[in-house]
C-alpha positions in Angstrom: 260.1 16.5 45.0 260.0 20.3 45.8 257.4 21.4 48.2 256.2 24.5 50.1 255.1 23.5 53.6 252.7 25.7 55.4 253.8 28.3 57.9 252.1 28.5 61.2 253.2 32.1 61.8 251.8 33.7 58.7 249.3 33.0 55.9 249.6 34.0 52.3 246.4 35.7 51.0 245.6 36.6 47.4 244.3 40.1 47.7 243.9 41.1 44.0 244.2 39.5 40.5 244.6 41.0 37.0 244.0 39.3 33.7 244.6 40.3 30.1 243.7 37.5 27.7 241.3 36.1 25.1 238.3 36.3 27.5 238.9 39.9 28.5 240.3 41.5 31.6 237.6 40.7 34.2 238.1 37.6 36.3 234.4 36.6 36.6 234.1 37.1 32.8 237.0 34.8 32.3 235.5 32.2 34.6 232.1 32.5 32.9 233.6 31.9 29.5 235.4 28.8 30.6 232.7 27.3 32.8 230.2 27.4 29.9 232.8 25.8 27.6 232.8 28.8 25.3 236.0 29.0 23.2 238.0 31.8 21.8 239.2 29.6 19.0 239.6 31.3 15.7 241.4 30.4 12.4 244.6 32.1 11.5 244.0 34.4 8.6 245.7 33.2 5.4 247.5 30.3 7.0 246.9 26.9 5.4 249.3 23.9 5.8 249.7 20.6 3.9 249.0 17.8 6.4 250.8 14.4 6.3 248.0 12.8 4.3 248.1 15.6 1.7 245.1 17.3 3.1 245.0 21.1 3.8 244.9 21.9 7.5 243.7 25.2 8.9 245.3 25.9 12.3 243.5 27.7 15.1 244.6 29.9 18.0 243.0 31.9 20.9 244.3 35.4 20.6 243.2 38.7 22.3 240.5 40.4 20.3 242.1 43.7 21.0 245.4 42.8 19.3 245.4 42.5 15.4 247.2 39.5 14.0 249.9 41.6 12.4 251.3 43.0 15.7 254.6 41.2 16.3 255.1 38.8 19.2 257.5 41.1 21.1 255.1 44.0 21.1 252.1 41.8 21.9 253.9 40.6 25.0 254.5 44.1 26.2 250.9 45.1 25.6 249.6 42.0 27.4 251.8 42.7 30.4 250.9 46.4 30.6 247.2 45.7 30.1 247.2 43.3 33.1 249.4 45.4 35.3 247.3 48.5 34.9 244.4 46.7 36.6 246.3 46.1 39.9 245.7 48.4 42.8 248.3 51.1 43.7 251.3 49.7 45.6 250.9 50.6 49.3 254.7 50.4 49.9 256.7 49.9 46.7 260.0 49.4 48.6 258.4 46.4 50.4 257.1 44.9 47.2 258.6 41.9 45.4 257.5 41.5 41.7 258.3 38.1 40.1 257.5 38.1 36.4 257.4 34.8 34.4 258.4 35.2 30.8 259.3 33.0 27.8 262.9 31.9 27.8 264.0 33.5 24.6 262.3 36.8 24.7 263.7 40.3 24.8 261.7 41.1 27.9 264.3 39.3 29.9 266.1 42.6 29.8 265.3 43.7 33.3 265.8 47.4 32.6 263.5 47.4 29.6 260.8 45.7 31.6 261.4 48.0 34.6 261.0 51.0 32.3 257.7 49.6 31.0 256.7 48.8 34.5 257.5 52.3 35.6 255.2 53.7 32.9 252.4 51.3 33.9 252.7 51.5 37.7 254.3 54.9 38.5 255.1 53.9 42.1 256.9 50.7 41.2 260.4 52.3 41.0 261.7 51.1 44.5 260.1 47.6 44.1 262.3 44.5 43.7 261.7 43.1 40.2 262.8 39.6 39.2 262.5 38.4 35.6 262.3 34.6 35.6 262.2 32.1 32.7 259.5 29.5 33.1 262.0 26.7 33.9 261.9 24.0 35.0 258.2 24.9 35.6 256.0 27.8 36.7 255.2 26.1 40.0 259.0 25.8 40.7 259.4 29.5 40.2 256.3 30.2 42.4 257.7 27.9 45.1 261.0 29.9 45.2 259.2 33.2 45.0 257.0 32.3 48.0 260.0 31.1 50.0 261.9 34.3 49.3 258.8 36.3 50.1 258.1 34.5 53.4 261.6 35.0 54.7 262.5 38.3 53.0 261.8 41.9 53.9 258.8 42.3 51.6 255.2 42.6 52.7 253.6 42.1 49.3 254.3 39.8 46.3 253.1 40.4 42.7 253.5 37.1 40.9 252.5 36.5 37.3 253.6 36.2 33.7 252.9 36.7 30.1 253.3 34.7 26.9 252.3 34.6 23.3 252.4 31.3 21.4 250.5 32.5 18.3 253.3 33.5 15.9 253.5 31.6 12.7 256.7 29.7 13.6 255.2 28.3 16.8 252.0 27.3 15.0 253.9 25.6 12.1 256.2 23.7 14.6 253.2 22.5 16.5 251.5 21.4 13.3 254.5 19.5 12.2 254.4 17.6 15.5 250.7 16.8 14.9 250.0 18.6 18.2 248.3 21.8 17.0 244.5 22.3 17.1 243.2 22.5 13.5 240.2 21.6 11.5 241.8 18.2 11.1 242.8 17.8 14.7 240.2 19.7 16.8 241.3 18.0 20.1 244.9 18.9 20.1 246.8 21.8 21.6 245.2 25.2 21.1 247.8 27.9 21.1 247.0 31.1 22.9 248.3 34.3 24.6 247.7 36.2 27.8 249.0 37.8 30.9 247.9 37.5 34.6 249.2 38.7 37.9 248.3 38.0 41.5 248.9 40.3 44.5 249.8 38.1 47.5 250.1 39.5 51.1 251.5 37.8 54.2 249.3 38.2 57.2 249.2 36.9 60.8 245.5 35.9 60.6 243.6 36.0 57.3 240.1 37.5 57.6 236.9 35.5 56.8 236.4 35.2 53.1 240.0 35.6 52.2 241.6 33.2 49.6 244.8 31.6 51.0 247.6 29.6 49.4 247.4 26.5 51.6 249.9 24.2 50.0 252.2 23.7 47.0 254.2 20.8 45.6 256.0 19.8 42.4 257.8 16.8 41.0 259.3 15.6 37.8 257.4 12.9 35.8 259.9 10.2 34.7 257.4 8.8 32.2 256.4 12.2 30.6 254.4 11.7 27.5 254.3 7.9 27.8 251.1 7.4 29.6 249.8 5.1 26.8 252.4 2.5 27.8 253.7 3.4 31.2 252.5 4.4 34.6 252.7 8.1 35.5 252.7 9.3 39.1 254.2 12.8 39.6 250.9 14.7 39.2 249.0 12.6 41.7 251.9 12.8 44.2 252.1 16.5 43.8 248.4 16.9 44.3 248.4 14.7 47.4 251.3 16.6 49.0 249.9 20.0 48.3 246.5 19.1 49.7 248.1 17.5 52.8 250.1 20.7 53.4 246.7 22.5 53.6 245.6 20.0 56.3 243.1 18.4 53.9 242.6 15.3 51.8 241.5 15.0 48.2 238.0 14.2 49.3 237.8 17.8 50.7 238.3 19.4 47.3 235.4 21.2 45.7 237.1 21.6 42.3 240.2 21.0 40.2 241.6 23.1 37.5 243.4 20.4 35.6 245.3 22.2 32.9 246.1 19.2 30.7 246.3 19.4 26.9 243.6 17.0 25.5 246.0 14.9 23.4 246.1 11.1 24.0 249.1 11.1 26.5 247.7 14.0 28.4 244.2 12.5 28.6 245.6 9.1 29.7 247.9 10.8 32.3 244.9 12.6 33.8 242.9 9.4 33.8 245.7 7.7 35.7 245.9 10.6 38.1 242.2 10.4 39.0 242.5 6.7 39.5 245.4 7.2 42.0 243.6 9.9 43.9 240.2 8.1 44.0 240.9 4.4 43.4 237.5 3.3 44.3 235.2 5.7 42.5 237.3 7.9 40.3 236.7 11.7 40.7 233.3 12.3 42.4 230.9 14.4 40.3 230.7 17.0 43.1 234.4 17.8 42.5 234.3 20.2 39.5 236.9 20.0 36.8 237.7 23.2 34.9 240.0 23.3 31.8 240.8 26.9 30.9 243.2 25.8 28.2 240.3 24.4 26.2 238.9 27.9 25.8 241.7 30.4 26.1 244.4 28.2 24.7 247.9 27.1 26.0 249.4 30.4 27.2 252.8 29.0 28.0 254.5 30.9 30.9 251.2 32.7 31.6 249.2 29.4 32.0 249.7 28.9 35.8 249.0 32.6 36.7 245.9 32.5 34.5 244.7 29.3 36.2 245.3 30.8 39.6 243.3 33.9 38.6 240.6 31.6 37.3 240.5 29.8 40.7 240.2 33.2 42.5 237.3 34.0 40.3 235.7 30.7 41.0 235.6 31.5 44.7 233.7 34.7 43.8 231.3 32.8 41.7 228.8 31.5 44.3 226.8 29.0 42.2 227.6 26.6 43.7 229.9 28.0 46.5 233.3 26.4 46.9 235.8 26.5 49.8 238.8 24.5 48.4 240.2 24.4 44.9 243.3 22.7 43.4 245.3 24.2 40.5 247.5 21.8 38.5 250.6 23.0 36.7 251.1 20.9 33.6 253.2 21.9 30.6 255.1 20.5 27.7 258.0 19.8 30.1 258.1 16.8 32.5 257.5 18.8 35.7 254.1 18.5 37.4 252.9 20.8 40.1 249.8 21.5 42.3 248.7 24.5 44.4 245.9 24.2 46.9 243.7 27.3 47.5 241.3 27.7 50.4 238.6 30.2 51.4 238.8 31.2 55.1 235.6 30.3 56.8 234.9 31.6 60.3 
């Protein structure tokens, strides 16, 4: 298991977030859309596929309204990145800033110079910043763990962490349909493919002010029975959640909400059910502990999913009906790795 134990000397505070996705670019708007179970699901123009039982399936995706369907994936990614980064406040000290950008594995944006050129146009003061392009492997929480360790012990005073992805090209949709995993008019409860970008500005401070949102704990572990929850016991997600919450000096009973992040297929649903039974063996999850599922509305956004979920959590703290002080964000993907990040509001 990989973990990020808390530091007694410094606290990590989320000072700003930026979002560019199907719900728009304002964090509270993103939260409002998800909390009311609104969906950005729309059919893909002109795409119909023969299903296994000879029926015609119409697949669905959750795409940005601002980007027409004919824009190619590579350009969509660049637009999504820039649209989010433009929302960030000016860098106070570019030379003391670390930028860690999560991107799909096989994408041209892995060219650091090309991304730095795009970054320089979007954030003119970013030239002296340290920019790291990271594929989302083995998981987003693993990349975040390493980024936070580097940030804690490195010369930087500010970390910009985030990512972008686009899973709505025809090849991706067809592959998901062939695996019977894509949301369609025949399979409405399967994986909804989406796109988006999100970034968080994280500062390290000696004492966080009242009201600040802090990263209290992080843990991740590989699930040996990935995708087999119908016949085997899964444990990695529950273990990661327990460790992350303990790092924050809390227990699962102290949580006000969970952003679960699981895809609503049978294995994912059963794994989440097993996780809840392990965390709350007597009662299952108490009703007072909210459960938010952004992927049901904005779609599976690949390497942008964890940054989007963290931005959603930040927005949930700002949404004061009802107020929350502790939230947990789960990192669940198509890979076996499971992660959990505990966020806290400083109350004094």
